[in-house]
SETIFI-516621 format. One record per atom (N, C-alpha, C): residue number from 1; atom name; z, x, y. Coordinates in steps of 0.2 Angstrom, whole numbers, plus 5000, padded with zeros to 4 digits. Layout:
N
+-----+------+------+------+------+
!   n ! atom !    Z !    X !    Y !
+-----+------+------+------+------+
! NUM !   CA !    Z !    X !    Y !
...
+-----+------+------+------+------+
***
This chain:
66
+-----+------+------+------+------+
!   n ! atom !    Z !    X !    Y !
+-----+------+------+------+------+
!   1 !    N ! 4955 ! 5006 ! 4869 !
!   1 !   CA ! 4955 ! 5004 ! 4862 !
!   1 !    C ! 4963 ! 5002 ! 4861 !
!   2 !    N ! 4963 ! 4997 ! 4856 !
!   2 !   CA ! 4969 ! 4994 ! 4854 !
!   2 !    C ! 4972 ! 4997 ! 4848 !
!   3 !    N ! 4978 ! 4997 ! 4847 !
!   3 !   CA ! 4981 ! 5000 ! 4841 !
!   3 !    C ! 4983 ! 4994 ! 4836 !
!   4 !    N ! 4980 ! 4995 ! 4830 !
!   4 !   CA ! 4981 ! 4990 ! 4825 !
!   4 !    C ! 4986 ! 4993 ! 4819 !
!   5 !    N ! 4990 ! 4989 ! 4816 !
!   5 !   CA ! 4994 ! 4991 ! 4811 !
!   5 !    C ! 4992 ! 4987 ! 4804 !
!   6 !    N ! 4992 ! 4991 ! 4799 !
!   6 !   CA ! 4990 ! 4988 ! 4792 !
!   6 !    C ! 4995 ! 4988 ! 4787 !
!   7 !    N ! 4999 ! 4982 ! 4787 !
!   7 !   CA ! 5004 ! 4982 ! 4783 !
!   7 !    C ! 5002 ! 4980 ! 4776 !
!   8 !    N ! 5006 ! 4982 ! 4771 !
!   8 !   CA ! 5004 ! 4980 ! 4764 !
!   8 !    C ! 5009 ! 4976 ! 4761 !
!   9 !    N ! 5007 ! 4970 ! 4758 !
!   9 !   CA ! 5012 ! 4966 ! 4754 !
!   9 !    C ! 5010 ! 4965 ! 4747 !
!  10 !    N ! 5015 ! 4967 ! 4743 !
!  10 !   CA ! 5015 ! 4965 ! 4735 !
!  10 !    C ! 5021 ! 4963 ! 4733 !
!  11 !    N ! 5024 ! 4958 ! 4736 !
!  11 !   CA ! 5031 ! 4956 ! 4734 !
!  11 !    C ! 5036 ! 4958 ! 4739 !
!  12 !    N ! 5035 ! 4965 ! 4741 !
!  12 !   CA ! 5038 ! 4968 ! 4746 !
!  12 !    C ! 5034 ! 4970 ! 4752 !
!  13 !    N ! 5036 ! 4969 ! 4758 !
!  13 !   CA ! 5032 ! 4971 ! 4764 !
!  13 !    C ! 5033 ! 4978 ! 4765 !
!  14 !    N ! 5027 ! 4982 ! 4765 !
!  14 !   CA ! 5027 ! 4989 ! 4767 !
!  14 !    C ! 5024 ! 4990 ! 4774 !
!  15 !    N ! 5028 ! 4991 ! 4779 !
!  15 !   CA ! 5025 ! 4991 ! 4786 !
!  15 !    C ! 5022 ! 4998 ! 4788 !
!  16 !    N ! 5016 ! 4997 ! 4791 !
!  16 !   CA ! 5013 ! 5003 ! 4794 !
!  16 !    C ! 5016 ! 5004 ! 4801 !
!  17 !    N ! 5019 ! 5010 ! 4802 !
!  17 !   CA ! 5022 ! 5011 ! 4808 !
!  17 !    C ! 5018 ! 5016 ! 4812 !
!  18 !    N ! 5012 ! 5018 ! 4810 !
!  18 !   CA ! 5008 ! 5023 ! 4814 !
!  18 !    C ! 5002 ! 5019 ! 4817 !
!  19 !    N ! 4999 ! 5015 ! 4813 !
!  19 !   CA ! 4993 ! 5012 ! 4815 !
!  19 !    C ! 4987 ! 5016 ! 4816 !
!  20 !    N ! 4981 ! 5012 ! 4818 !
!  20 !   CA ! 4975 ! 5016 ! 4819 !
!  20 !    C ! 4972 ! 5012 ! 4826 !
!  21 !    N ! 4968 ! 5016 ! 4829 !
!  21 !   CA ! 4965 ! 5013 ! 4835 !
!  21 !    C ! 4958 ! 5011 ! 4834 !
!  22 !    N ! 4956 ! 5005 ! 4836 !
!  22 !   CA ! 4949 ! 5003 ! 4835 !
!  22 !    C ! 4947 ! 4999 ! 4842 !
!  23 !    N ! 4941 ! 4999 ! 4843 !
!  23 !   CA ! 4938 ! 4996 ! 4849 !
!  23 !    C ! 4939 ! 4988 ! 4850 !
!  24 !    N ! 4939 ! 4985 ! 4844 !
!  24 !   CA ! 4939 ! 4978 ! 4844 !
!  24 !    C ! 4942 ! 4975 ! 4837 !
!  25 !    N ! 4943 ! 4969 ! 4837 !
!  25 !   CA ! 4946 ! 4966 ! 4831 !
!  25 !    C ! 4941 ! 4966 ! 4825 !
!  26 !    N ! 4935 ! 4966 ! 4826 !
!  26 !   CA ! 4930 ! 4966 ! 4821 !
!  26 !    C ! 4930 ! 4973 ! 4817 !
!  27 !    N ! 4931 ! 4978 ! 4821 !
!  27 !   CA ! 4931 ! 4985 ! 4817 !
!  27 !    C ! 4938 ! 4985 ! 4813 !
!  28 !    N ! 4943 ! 4983 ! 4816 !
!  28 !   CA ! 4949 ! 4983 ! 4812 !
!  28 !    C ! 4949 ! 4979 ! 4806 !
!  29 !    N ! 4946 ! 4973 ! 4806 !
!  29 !   CA ! 4945 ! 4969 ! 4800 !
!  29 !    C ! 4941 ! 4973 ! 4795 !
!  30 !    N ! 4935 ! 4976 ! 4797 !
!  30 !   CA ! 4931 ! 4980 ! 4793 !
!  30 !    C ! 4935 ! 4985 ! 4789 !
!  31 !    N ! 4939 ! 4989 ! 4793 !
!  31 !   CA ! 4944 ! 4994 ! 4790 !
!  31 !    C ! 4948 ! 4991 ! 4785 !
!  32 !    N ! 4952 ! 4985 ! 4787 !
!  32 !   CA ! 4956 ! 4982 ! 4782 !
!  32 !    C ! 4953 ! 4980 ! 4776 !
!  33 !    N ! 4947 ! 4978 ! 4776 !
!  33 !   CA ! 4943 ! 4976 ! 4770 !
!  33 !    C ! 4942 ! 4982 ! 4766 !
!  34 !    N ! 4940 ! 4987 ! 4769 !
!  34 !   CA ! 4939 ! 4994 ! 4765 !
!  34 !    C ! 4946 ! 4996 ! 4762 !
!  35 !    N ! 4951 ! 4996 ! 4765 !
!  35 !   CA ! 4958 ! 4997 ! 4762 !
!  35 !    C ! 4959 ! 4993 ! 4756 !
!  36 !    N ! 4958 ! 4986 ! 4757 !
!  36 !   CA ! 4960 ! 4982 ! 4752 !
!  36 !    C ! 4955 ! 4983 ! 4746 !
!  37 !    N ! 4949 ! 4985 ! 4747 !
!  37 !   CA ! 4944 ! 4987 ! 4742 !
!  37 !    C ! 4947 ! 4993 ! 4738 !
!  38 !    N ! 4949 ! 4998 ! 4742 !
!  38 !   CA ! 4952 ! 5004 ! 4738 !
!  38 !    C ! 4958 ! 5003 ! 4734 !
!  39 !    N ! 4962 ! 4999 ! 4737 !
!  39 !   CA ! 4969 ! 4997 ! 4734 !
!  39 !    C ! 4967 ! 4993 ! 4727 !
!  40 !    N ! 4962 ! 4989 ! 4727 !
!  40 !   CA ! 4960 ! 4985 ! 4721 !
!  40 !    C ! 4958 ! 4990 ! 4716 !
!  41 !    N ! 4954 ! 4995 ! 4718 !
!  41 !   CA ! 4952 ! 5000 ! 4713 !
!  41 !    C ! 4958 ! 5003 ! 4710 !
!  42 !    N ! 4963 ! 5004 ! 4713 !
!  42 !   CA ! 4969 ! 5007 ! 4710 !
!  42 !    C ! 4973 ! 5002 ! 4705 !
!  43 !    N ! 4970 ! 4996 ! 4704 !
!  43 !   CA ! 4973 ! 4992 ! 4700 !
!  43 !    C ! 4979 ! 4987 ! 4702 !
!  44 !    N ! 4980 ! 4987 ! 4709 !
!  44 !   CA ! 4985 ! 4983 ! 4712 !
!  44 !    C ! 4982 ! 4976 ! 4713 !
!  45 !    N ! 4985 ! 4971 ! 4712 !
!  45 !   CA ! 4983 ! 4964 ! 4713 !
!  45 !    C ! 4989 ! 4960 ! 4715 !
!  46 !    N ! 4987 ! 4954 ! 4717 !
!  46 !   CA ! 4992 ! 4949 ! 4719 !
!  46 !    C ! 4995 ! 4952 ! 4725 !
!  47 !    N ! 4991 ! 4955 ! 4730 !
!  47 !   CA ! 4994 ! 4959 ! 4736 !
!  47 !    C ! 4989 ! 4957 ! 4741 !
!  48 !    N ! 4991 ! 4959 ! 4747 !
!  48 !   CA ! 4987 ! 4958 ! 4753 !
!  48 !    C ! 4988 ! 4964 ! 4758 !
!  49 !    N ! 4983 ! 4965 ! 4762 !
!  49 !   CA ! 4983 ! 4969 ! 4768 !
!  49 !    C ! 4984 ! 4965 ! 4774 !
!  50 !    N ! 4989 ! 4966 ! 4779 !
!  50 !   CA ! 4990 ! 4962 ! 4784 !
!  50 !    C ! 4988 ! 4966 ! 4791 !
!  51 !    N ! 4984 ! 4963 ! 4795 !
!  51 !   CA ! 4982 ! 4967 ! 4801 !
!  51 !    C ! 4986 ! 4964 ! 4807 !
!  52 !    N ! 4989 ! 4968 ! 4811 !
!  52 !   CA ! 4994 ! 4967 ! 4816 !
!  52 !    C ! 4991 ! 4970 ! 4823 !
!  53 !    N ! 4991 ! 4966 ! 4828 !
!  53 !   CA ! 4989 ! 4969 ! 4835 !
!  53 !    C ! 4994 ! 4966 ! 4840 !
!  54 !    N ! 4997 ! 4971 ! 4844 !
!  54 !   CA ! 5002 ! 4968 ! 4849 !
!  54 !    C ! 5007 ! 4964 ! 4846 !
!  55 !    N ! 5009 ! 4965 ! 4840 !
!  55 !   CA ! 5015 ! 4961 ! 4837 !
!  55 !    C ! 5013 ! 4955 ! 4834 !
!  56 !    N ! 5006 ! 4953 ! 4834 !
!  56 !   CA ! 5004 ! 4947 ! 4832 !
!  56 !    C ! 4999 ! 4948 ! 4825 !
!  57 !    N ! 5000 ! 4944 ! 4820 !
!  57 !   CA ! 4996 ! 4944 ! 4814 !
!  57 !    C ! 4989 ! 4942 ! 4816 !
!  58 !    N ! 4984 ! 4946 ! 4815 !
!  58 !   CA ! 4977 ! 4943 ! 4816 !
!  58 !    C ! 4974 ! 4941 ! 4809 !
!  59 !    N ! 4975 ! 4945 ! 4804 !
!  59 !   CA ! 4971 ! 4944 ! 4798 !
!  59 !    C ! 4976 ! 4945 ! 4792 !
!  60 !    N ! 4975 ! 4942 ! 4786 !
!  60 !   CA ! 4978 ! 4944 ! 4780 !
!  60 !    C ! 4972 ! 4944 ! 4775 !
!  61 !    N ! 4971 ! 4950 ! 4772 !
!  61 !   CA ! 4966 ! 4950 ! 4767 !
!  61 !    C ! 4969 ! 4951 ! 4760 !
!  62 !    N ! 4968 ! 4946 ! 4756 !
!  62 !   CA ! 4971 ! 4946 ! 4749 !
!  62 !    C ! 4967 ! 4951 ! 4745 !
!  63 !    N ! 4970 ! 4955 ! 4741 !
!  63 !   CA ! 4967 ! 4959 ! 4736 !
!  63 !    C ! 4965 ! 4955 ! 4730 !
!  64 !    N ! 4958 ! 4956 ! 4728 !
!  64 !   CA ! 4956 ! 4952 ! 4722 !
!  64 !    C ! 4960 ! 4954 ! 4716 !
!  65 !    N ! 4962 ! 4949 ! 4712 !
!  65 !   CA ! 4965 ! 4950 ! 4705 !
!  65 !    C ! 4961 ! 4954 ! 4701 !
!  66 !    N ! 4963 ! 4959 ! 4697 !
!  66 !   CA ! 4959 ! 4963 ! 4693 !
!  66 !    C ! 4961 ! 4961 ! 4686 !
+-----+------+------+------+------+
***
């Protein structure tokens, strides 16, 4: 399993220094979408969740504006 990091950007980049292990990119993307959905419920907008594996950005999931 690979370790993925889920950074949060809302004007400032908050780096995930712990990460989570997933069997593949699809599962990591699914997790990132869930995190983005939960953050949207908290009223944060104009932000994104960035998925990193092995030092490379794989995905950036923008949070919907509320």
